[in-house]
C-alpha positions as CSV (number, residue, x, y, z in Angstrom):
1,M,31.4,83.7,127.4
2,S,33.2,86.7,128.8
3,K,35.6,84.3,130.6
4,F,36.3,82.6,127.2
5,I,36.9,86.0,125.6
6,N,39.2,87.1,128.4
7,N,41.2,83.9,128.3
8,H,41.4,84.0,124.5
9,S,42.6,87.7,124.7
10,V,45.3,86.7,127.2
11,R,46.5,83.9,124.8
12,L,46.5,86.4,121.9
13,F,48.4,89.0,123.8
14,S,50.9,86.4,125.0
15,A,51.4,85.2,121.4
16,A,51.8,88.7,120.2
17,G,54.4,89.3,123.0
18,L,56.3,86.3,122.0
19,V,56.4,87.4,118.4
20,A,57.6,90.8,119.4
21,A,60.2,89.3,121.6
22,F,61.5,87.0,118.9
23,S,61.5,89.9,116.4
24,M,63.6,92.0,118.8
25,I,66.0,89.1,119.2
26,A,66.2,88.5,115.5
27,L,66.9,92.2,114.9
28,S,69.5,92.1,117.6
29,Y,71.3,89.2,115.9
30,T,71.0,90.9,112.6
31,A,72.6,94.1,114.0
32,I,75.4,92.0,115.5
33,A,75.9,90.2,112.2
34,Q,76.1,93.5,110.3
35,K,78.5,94.9,112.9
36,V,81.0,92.0,112.6
37,D,80.7,91.5,108.8
38,G,84.2,91.0,107.5
39,A,85.7,90.4,111.0
40,G,86.8,86.8,110.2
41,T,87.2,84.1,112.9
42,I,90.4,85.2,114.7
43,T,90.7,87.4,117.6
44,P,92.5,90.8,117.5
45,A,95.5,89.3,119.3
46,A,95.7,86.4,116.9
47,R,95.5,88.9,113.9
48,C,98.4,90.9,115.3
49,A,100.3,87.6,115.8
50,A,99.7,86.7,112.2
51,I,101.0,90.1,111.1
52,K,104.2,89.6,113.1
53,K,104.5,86.1,111.8
54,S,104.1,87.2,108.1
55,V,107.1,89.5,108.5
56,E,109.1,86.8,110.3
57,D,108.3,84.1,107.7
58,A,109.3,86.4,104.8
59,G,112.6,87.1,106.5
60,F,112.4,90.9,107.0
61,T,112.7,91.2,110.8
62,S,116.0,93.0,110.5
63,R,114.2,96.0,108.8
64,V,110.7,95.7,110.2
65,S,109.2,95.5,113.7
66,V,105.6,94.9,114.7
67,N,104.2,96.2,118.0
68,C,101.0,94.6,119.4
69,D,100.6,96.7,122.5
70,D,97.7,98.8,121.1
71,P,94.5,96.7,121.2
72,K,93.1,98.5,118.2
73,Y,96.1,98.5,115.8
74,A,99.2,96.5,115.0
75,K,101.9,99.1,114.5
76,V,104.4,98.2,111.8
77,Y,107.6,100.2,112.0
78,S,110.1,100.7,109.2
79,D,112.2,103.3,107.3
80,T,110.3,102.5,104.0
81,I,113.6,101.5,102.4
82,A,113.7,98.2,100.4
83,D,116.6,95.7,100.4
84,H,116.3,95.3,96.6
85,P,117.5,97.9,94.0
86,M,115.2,101.0,93.8
87,M,114.3,103.4,91.0
88,N,116.3,101.6,88.3
89,G,114.6,101.6,84.9
90,I,112.1,104.5,85.4
91,T,111.5,106.5,82.3
92,G,108.7,108.8,83.6
93,T,110.7,110.2,86.4
94,N,109.3,113.0,88.6
95,D,112.8,114.1,89.7
96,Q,112.4,112.7,93.2
97,V,114.9,110.5,94.9
98,V,114.8,107.9,97.8
99,I,115.3,109.2,101.3
100,A,114.7,107.0,104.4
101,A,111.6,107.9,106.5
102,A,112.9,106.7,109.8
103,G,110.1,105.8,112.3
104,Y,107.4,105.4,109.6
105,M,104.5,103.6,111.2
106,S,101.9,101.6,109.3
107,P,98.7,101.1,111.4
108,I,96.9,97.8,110.7
109,T,93.3,97.5,112.1
110,L,92.9,94.5,114.4
111,S,89.1,94.4,114.6
112,P,88.1,94.9,111.0
113,S,84.6,95.3,109.6
114,R,83.3,95.8,106.1
115,N,82.5,99.2,104.8
116,P,79.4,99.6,102.6
117,K,81.5,101.6,100.1
118,P,85.2,101.0,99.4
119,V,87.5,103.7,100.7
120,S,90.0,105.4,98.4
121,I,92.9,107.3,99.9
122,D,95.5,109.4,98.2
123,A,98.2,108.0,100.5
124,G,99.3,104.6,101.6
125,L,96.6,101.9,101.6
126,G,98.8,99.3,103.3
127,V,102.3,98.0,103.8
128,A,104.4,95.2,102.4
129,V,106.0,92.7,104.8
130,N,109.4,94.5,104.1
131,G,108.0,97.7,105.5
132,V,107.5,99.6,102.2
133,P,104.1,101.3,101.9
134,I,101.6,100.2,99.3
135,Y,99.6,102.7,97.2
136,D,97.0,102.2,94.5
137,Y,98.0,102.0,90.8
138,T,97.6,105.7,90.2
139,S,100.0,108.6,91.0
140,Q,97.4,110.8,92.6
141,G,94.8,108.4,94.0
142,T,91.3,108.0,92.5
143,N,87.7,108.2,93.7
144,A,86.3,106.8,90.4
145,L,87.1,103.2,91.4
146,D,84.9,101.8,88.6
147,V,86.7,103.7,85.9
148,Y,90.2,102.5,84.8
149,D,92.5,105.5,84.1
150,A,95.3,104.6,81.7
151,K,96.7,108.1,81.9
152,G,97.1,107.7,85.6
153,D,98.5,104.1,85.5
154,T,102.0,104.5,86.9
155,L,103.1,101.2,85.3
156,L,102.0,102.3,81.8
157,T,103.4,105.8,82.1
158,G,106.9,104.5,83.0
159,E,106.9,106.0,86.5
160,L,107.8,102.7,88.3
161,D,111.1,100.9,88.5
162,Y,111.7,97.2,87.7
163,C,110.5,96.3,91.2
164,G,107.1,98.0,91.1
165,G,107.9,101.1,93.1
166,H,109.2,104.7,93.0
167,A,109.8,107.8,95.1
168,G,106.9,110.0,95.7
169,R,106.7,113.8,96.4
170,G,108.1,113.1,99.9
171,D,111.1,111.4,98.3
172,D,109.7,108.3,99.9
173,Y,109.9,104.9,98.3
174,H,106.6,103.0,97.9
175,Y,104.9,100.4,95.7
176,H,102.0,101.0,93.2
177,V,101.8,97.5,91.8
178,A,102.8,94.0,92.9
179,P,106.3,94.2,94.6
180,N,107.8,91.5,92.5
181,C,111.4,92.0,93.6
182,M,110.4,91.8,97.2
183,M,108.3,88.7,96.5
184,A,111.3,87.0,94.9
185,M,113.4,87.7,98.0
186,M,110.9,86.3,100.5
187,K,112.1,83.2,102.3
188,N,108.6,81.7,101.9
189,K,108.2,82.8,98.2
190,N,107.2,79.3,97.0
191,D,104.3,79.1,99.4
192,P,101.0,80.4,97.8
193,A,99.8,81.0,101.4
194,A,102.6,83.5,102.0
195,I,101.3,86.9,103.0
196,I,103.1,89.8,101.1
197,G,101.5,92.7,103.0
198,W,98.5,94.1,104.9
199,G,95.8,96.6,104.1
200,F,95.4,99.3,106.8
201,D,91.8,97.9,107.2
202,G,93.3,94.7,108.7
203,Y,93.1,92.4,105.7
204,P,96.1,90.5,104.4
205,I,97.5,90.7,100.8
206,Y,98.5,87.6,98.9
207,G,100.0,86.9,95.5
208,N,97.9,86.2,92.4
209,K,96.7,82.8,93.6
210,N,94.4,81.7,96.4
211,P,96.3,80.6,99.6
212,D,95.6,76.9,98.6
213,G,97.4,77.4,95.3
214,S,94.4,77.4,93.1
215,V,93.8,80.0,90.4
216,I,91.5,82.9,91.2
217,A,88.4,82.6,89.0
218,K,87.7,85.5,86.6
219,G,85.5,88.1,88.2
220,K,86.0,86.7,91.7
221,L,87.9,89.8,93.0
222,D,86.0,93.0,93.8
223,V,86.9,96.5,92.8
224,C,89.6,96.7,95.5
225,N,91.2,93.4,94.3
226,G,89.7,91.6,97.4
227,Q,87.5,88.6,98.1
228,P,86.0,87.1,101.3
229,D,88.3,85.1,103.6
230,E,86.9,82.7,106.2
231,V,89.8,83.4,108.7
232,F,90.6,87.1,108.2
233,G,87.2,88.3,106.9
234,M,88.6,89.5,103.6
235,R,91.8,89.2,101.7
236,Y,93.5,91.1,98.8
237,H,95.5,89.8,95.9
238,T,97.9,91.0,93.3
239,S,97.0,90.7,89.6
240,V,98.8,91.1,86.3
241,T,96.0,93.4,85.0
242,P,94.8,96.7,86.6
243,P,94.5,97.4,89.4
244,Y,97.6,95.2,90.0
245,I,97.3,95.3,93.8
246,I,94.8,96.9,96.3
247,Q,93.3,100.1,94.9
248,C,91.0,100.8,97.8
249,L,90.0,99.4,101.2
250,D,87.1,97.1,101.7
251,G,87.1,97.6,105.4
252,N,86.5,100.5,107.8
253,F,89.6,102.6,108.6
254,D,90.1,105.6,110.8
255,M,91.4,108.2,108.3
256,S,93.1,110.2,111.0
257,M,95.6,107.2,111.2
258,A,96.4,107.3,107.5
259,A,100.2,107.4,107.0
260,H,101.7,109.8,104.5
261,V,105.3,111.1,104.1
262,P,105.3,114.9,103.5
263,P,107.8,116.7,101.2
264,L,111.2,117.6,102.6
265,S,111.8,121.0,104.0
266,K,114.7,123.3,103.2
267,L,117.0,124.1,106.0
268,G,116.4,127.7,107.0
269,G,112.9,127.8,105.6
270,G,110.9,126.9,102.5
271,G,110.4,123.5,100.8
272,K,112.2,121.3,98.5
273,I,112.0,122.1,94.8
274,T,109.0,120.3,93.4
275,G,110.2,117.9,90.8
276,G,109.1,118.1,87.2
277,K,108.7,115.3,84.5
278,P,111.1,115.6,81.6
279,R,109.2,115.7,78.3
280,G,109.4,112.5,76.4
281,G,110.8,110.5,79.3
282,V,114.4,109.7,80.3
283,Q,116.8,106.9,79.6
284,D,119.1,104.8,81.8
285,L,117.9,106.0,85.1
286,K,119.9,104.4,87.9
287,L,120.1,104.9,91.7
288,V,123.1,103.9,93.8
289,Y,121.6,104.1,97.3
290,N,123.8,104.3,100.4
291,G,121.7,105.4,103.4
292,N,124.8,106.0,105.6
293,G,126.9,107.6,102.9
294,T,126.7,109.3,99.5
295,S,123.8,108.2,97.2
296,Q,123.5,109.2,93.6
297,M,120.8,109.0,91.0
298,T,121.5,109.7,87.3
299,Y,119.6,109.6,84.0
300,V,120.0,110.7,80.4
301,W,117.6,113.2,78.9
302,Q,118.0,114.4,75.3
303,G,121.6,113.2,75.2
304,K,122.7,114.9,78.4
305,T,123.3,113.2,81.8
306,Y,121.6,114.7,84.9
307,S,122.4,113.8,88.5
308,F,121.3,114.0,92.1
309,T,124.0,113.5,94.7
310,Y,123.1,113.5,98.4
311,K,124.4,112.4,101.8
312,P,123.5,112.8,105.5
313,A,124.2,116.4,106.7
314,A,125.6,117.5,110.0
315,Q,122.0,118.4,111.1
316,E,119.9,115.5,112.3
317,K,117.4,114.2,109.7
318,C,118.9,116.4,107.0
319,W,120.7,115.7,103.7
320,D,123.2,117.7,101.7
321,F,122.0,117.8,98.1
322,T,123.8,118.7,94.8
323,E,121.3,118.6,92.0
324,Q,121.7,119.1,88.3
325,S,118.4,118.0,86.8
326,Y,115.6,118.8,84.5
327,T,113.9,120.6,87.3
328,T,116.9,122.9,87.8
329,E,117.1,123.4,84.0
330,G,120.5,121.8,84.1
331,K,122.0,124.2,86.6
332,V,123.9,122.9,89.6
333,V,122.0,123.7,92.8
334,Q,123.2,122.9,96.3
335,S,120.8,122.7,99.2
336,V,120.2,121.1,102.6
337,Y,116.8,119.4,103.0
338,C,115.3,117.8,106.1
339,R,112.5,115.5,107.2
340,T,110.1,117.4,109.5
341,G,106.6,116.9,110.8
342,S,104.6,113.8,111.3
343,Y,103.9,110.8,109.0
344,V,100.4,110.4,110.5
345,G,97.5,111.9,108.7
346,G,97.3,111.5,104.9
347,P,95.8,113.8,102.3
348,P,92.0,114.2,102.1
349,S,90.3,110.9,101.3
350,G,87.4,110.0,99.2
351,M,84.8,107.3,98.9
352,G,84.1,105.3,95.8
353,G,82.8,102.1,94.5
354,G,82.1,100.2,91.3
355,G,83.0,97.3,89.2
356,M,86.4,97.4,87.6
357,G,86.8,93.8,88.5
358,A,83.5,92.9,86.9
359,D,84.0,94.2,83.4
360,G,86.8,91.9,82.4
361,M,89.4,94.6,82.5
362,G,90.5,94.3,86.1
363,A,91.0,92.2,89.1
364,D,90.6,88.6,87.9
365,G,93.9,87.4,89.5
366,M,95.1,85.8,86.3
367,G,98.4,84.1,87.0
368,A,97.6,80.5,86.1
369,G,101.3,79.6,85.6
370,G,104.2,79.3,88.0
371,A,104.7,77.9,91.4
372,G,104.2,79.6,94.7
373,M,102.8,83.1,94.9
374,G,103.2,83.8,91.2
375,G,104.7,87.0,89.8
376,A,102.8,90.1,89.0
377,G,103.6,93.7,88.3
378,P,106.2,95.2,86.0
379,Q,108.7,92.9,84.2
């Protein structure tokens, strides 16, 4: 009898050991699955190759370079200047102009993973294939991702040009909605699978259709304007309704790598005059940009023409400015301003989450008409 009990106990302990072992294996696999959630099926090297190819296919290699030497990040280098006209048509100007940010580097994560909460950054969220940074639709960033802010919508407030961008406080050009002029210039513009940019978390950005050309179903996109992608893990899209383009990052991202262009410094000390917004908006804003010579931006406010004229100064990374603007109260002010400091390290970031895309107001992709990527953004 005792022999039977002992043998039975051995069998019970063995069974319990097997159950425990299988449980540990299951937990291990679960941990691995959670760790690689959103990683997709391609290797980091293949992802970097895809980033480089997206720039090549779009035809922007003369302005943009992609470095794959870092195993963690693809480093996209540009001066943030677009080949298309910039600033034209803005009514809600902030009295900033466009200055090249030579050596600007956009870091694209090569081994992405999903973040439990979307990440909101008051700085660049990604970069277009022409090297121009991409921000969310607001002028100051937002942590309330589930609440649409019409007052902060740069498209509705007239802060964006005909191409979906404007100059920020760093006199740096960047997009806040779909870069429609750039998209129209792309060599592969008729291909719905054409990638128009990349989020810093490693996920590609497409137009307002799926890569196979099908319409994105209403409510399919999440609060960041993203959806799962078998190859890349996730992908973002443009949309004709808010948030227009990525408004947050679905994936993890090292905030210390966030790219941000600081305001210009005044030669001899001090900072550039902080631009103001003319009351009631301006008319006929135009920028004639010449990076190697004299550039000029003009607009009309209350019947009077104001202007900014600037050109490279004798000092490296500096510009001679002659400004007669709303900010200077119509007085002619001459100064020399310079780019100093690093572009790495953006303003404080926040976390957010919610369902803008779920309440019918936001990221449904729309765009049922037209061939190729489809247009989105300001018209």
